[in-house]
C-alpha positions in Angstrom: -44.0 -55.7 60.2 -45.5 -56.1 63.7 -44.0 -59.6 64.1 -40.4 -58.4 62.9 -40.5 -55.3 65.3 -41.3 -57.8 68.2 -38.1 -60.2 67.2 -36.0 -57.0 67.2 -37.4 -56.1 70.6 -36.9 -59.7 72.0 -33.2 -59.4 70.6 -32.4 -56.4 72.2 -33.6 -57.7 75.6 -31.3 -60.5 75.1 -28.4 -58.5 74.4 -29.3 -56.3 77.4 -29.5 -59.6 79.7 -26.5 -60.9 78.1 -24.5 -57.7 78.9 -25.9 -57.9 82.5 -24.9 -61.4 83.2 -21.2 -60.8 81.6 -20.8 -58.0 83.9 -22.1 -59.6 86.8 -19.6 -62.6 86.3 -16.8 -60.0 85.7 -17.7 -58.3 89.1 -18.0 -61.7 90.9 -14.5 -63.2 89.4 -12.9 -59.8 90.4 -14.0 -60.0 94.0 -12.4 -63.5 94.1 -9.4 -63.6 92.4 -8.1 -60.0 91.4 -8.7 -56.5 91.1 -9.0 -54.2 88.2 -7.4 -50.6 88.5 -7.6 -48.9 85.4 -5.6 -51.2 82.9 -3.7 -53.0 85.8 -4.5 -56.4 87.2 -3.6 -56.6 90.9 -3.8 -59.4 92.8 -3.5 -60.1 97.0 0.0 -60.7 98.2 -1.2 -64.3 99.2 -2.6 -65.2 95.8 0.4 -64.2 94.0 2.8 -66.5 96.3 0.4 -69.3 95.7 0.6 -68.7 92.0 4.2 -68.7 92.1 4.4 -71.8 94.1 1.8 -73.4 91.9 4.0 -72.8 88.5 5.5 -75.6 86.9 9.1 -76.0 86.0 9.8 -75.2 82.6 12.3 -78.0 81.9 9.7 -80.6 83.7 7.0 -79.3 81.9 8.7 -80.1 78.5 10.2 -83.3 79.7 6.5 -84.6 80.7 4.8 -83.3 77.5 3.2 -86.0 75.2 5.0 -86.8 71.9 1.6 -85.8 69.9 1.7 -82.4 71.5 5.2 -81.6 70.3 4.7 -83.1 66.9 1.7 -80.7 66.3 3.3 -77.4 67.6 4.7 -76.7 64.3 1.2 -77.0 62.6 -0.5 -75.2 65.4 2.1 -72.1 65.3 2.5 -72.3 61.5 -1.1 -70.9 61.4 0.1 -67.7 62.6 1.0 -66.7 59.0 -2.8 -67.0 57.6 -4.1 -65.4 60.9 -1.9 -62.3 60.1 -2.6 -62.0 56.6 -6.3 -62.3 58.0 -6.0 -59.7 60.3 -4.2 -57.2 57.8 -7.1 -58.1 55.4 -9.7 -57.3 57.8 -8.1 -53.9 58.5 -7.9 -52.9 55.0 -11.5 -54.2 54.5 -12.6 -52.2 57.4 -10.8 -49.1 56.3 -12.3 -49.0 52.7 -15.8 -51.1 52.6 -17.3 -50.1 56.1 -16.3 -46.5 55.5 -18.0 -46.7 52.0 -21.0 -48.3 53.6 -21.2 -46.0 56.5 -20.9 -48.9 59.1 -19.0 -48.3 62.3 -15.8 -50.0 62.2 -15.5 -53.0 64.9 -12.8 -52.1 67.7 -10.3 -55.1 67.3 -9.4 -54.5 71.0 -12.9 -55.5 72.0 -12.0 -59.1 70.8 -8.1 -59.6 70.9 -7.2 -59.2 74.5 -3.9 -60.3 76.1 -3.8 -60.6 79.6 -2.8 -64.1 80.5 1.0 -63.4 81.0 0.1 -61.5 84.2 -0.8 -65.1 85.7 2.5 -66.1 87.5 1.2 -69.8 88.0 1.9 -70.2 84.0 5.6 -70.9 82.7 7.1 -69.4 79.8 5.6 -71.8 77.3 2.2 -71.8 78.8 2.2 -68.0 78.5 3.2 -68.2 74.7 0.4 -70.6 74.2 -2.1 -68.5 75.9 -1.2 -65.4 74.0 -1.4 -67.4 71.0 -4.7 -68.9 71.7 -6.0 -65.5 72.8 -4.9 -63.9 69.5 -6.2 -66.7 67.3 -9.7 -66.9 69.0 -10.2 -63.2 69.3 -9.1 -62.7 65.9 -11.9 -64.9 64.6 -14.5 -63.6 66.6 -13.3 -60.2 65.6 -13.5 -61.4 61.8 -17.1 -63.0 62.7 -18.4 -59.5 64.1 -17.3 -57.9 60.6 -18.7 -60.5 58.6 -22.0 -60.5 60.5 -22.3 -56.6 59.7 -21.5 -57.2 56.0 -23.9 -59.8 55.9 -26.6 -57.8 57.4 -25.9 -55.1 54.9 -25.9 -57.0 51.9 -27.8 -60.4 52.6 -29.7 -60.8 55.9 -31.5 -63.5 55.2 -31.8 -66.7 57.2 -31.1 -70.3 55.5 -33.6 -73.0 55.0 -31.3 -75.6 56.6 -30.3 -75.4 60.1 -27.2 -73.7 60.8 -25.1 -75.1 64.1 -23.9 -71.9 65.1 -25.0 -68.4 64.0 -23.8 -64.8 65.0 -26.2 -62.6 67.4 -27.6 -60.8 64.4 -28.8 -63.8 62.6 -32.1 -64.1 64.7 -33.3 -60.7 63.4 -32.8 -61.5 59.8 -35.6 -61.9 57.3 -37.2 -65.4 57.1 -36.0 -67.8 54.1 -38.4 -67.2 51.4 -40.4 -64.1 52.8 -40.6 -61.9 49.6 -43.1 -59.6 50.7 -42.0 -55.9 51.0 -38.3 -57.5 50.6 -36.6 -54.4 49.6 -38.2 -52.3 52.4 -37.0 -54.9 55.0 -33.4 -54.8 53.7 -33.4 -50.8 53.9 -34.4 -51.1 57.5 -31.9 -53.7 58.5 -29.1 -51.6 56.7 -30.4 -48.3 58.5 -29.8 -50.1 62.0 -26.2 -50.6 61.2 -25.4 -47.2 59.7 -23.9 -44.3 61.3 -24.8 -40.8 61.1 -22.3 -38.0 60.0 -22.3 -36.8 63.6 -21.2 -40.3 64.9 -18.1 -41.9 64.8 -17.1 -43.8 61.8 
């Protein structure tokens, strides 16, 4: 139990350092390229003018596109249908299961962010592509967070085989084959993600 507690402490330190790093990088980027005023993103006049100068003409952009990019476009954008189904499914899942489990629901807007359309150096097609990628990758990150919370509630056990990429909660899961006090440890991991009646669900 002491070893498990120490792992949780280290994970908490990693999360705090990661948050600090992201905040530092955001502040550094904001000072260099833009300013955030509430929800508004503002650029200096000289930067906006340079962005407009750099923007590639739409017809020239299409004309120089490689045939493989044009050929793959219907397959890429055809994925919007399963993604929308996934998005709706995740909403229904959270509204039912997470309420029943008393797990705080994942905020969709923390993962799906649309702000690339403010960049004047992108033409119309590039903006559409960026919005689409922002939606897709944000949706998958949102789904992964929901999945990781579900896994922590039902089966927080590591795999015996190496996993290439794991979510941030995985390191705190139970070791494969660790049967000692199994039910108690799972109960503790569940309690860590369950909200009280006074907290927002």
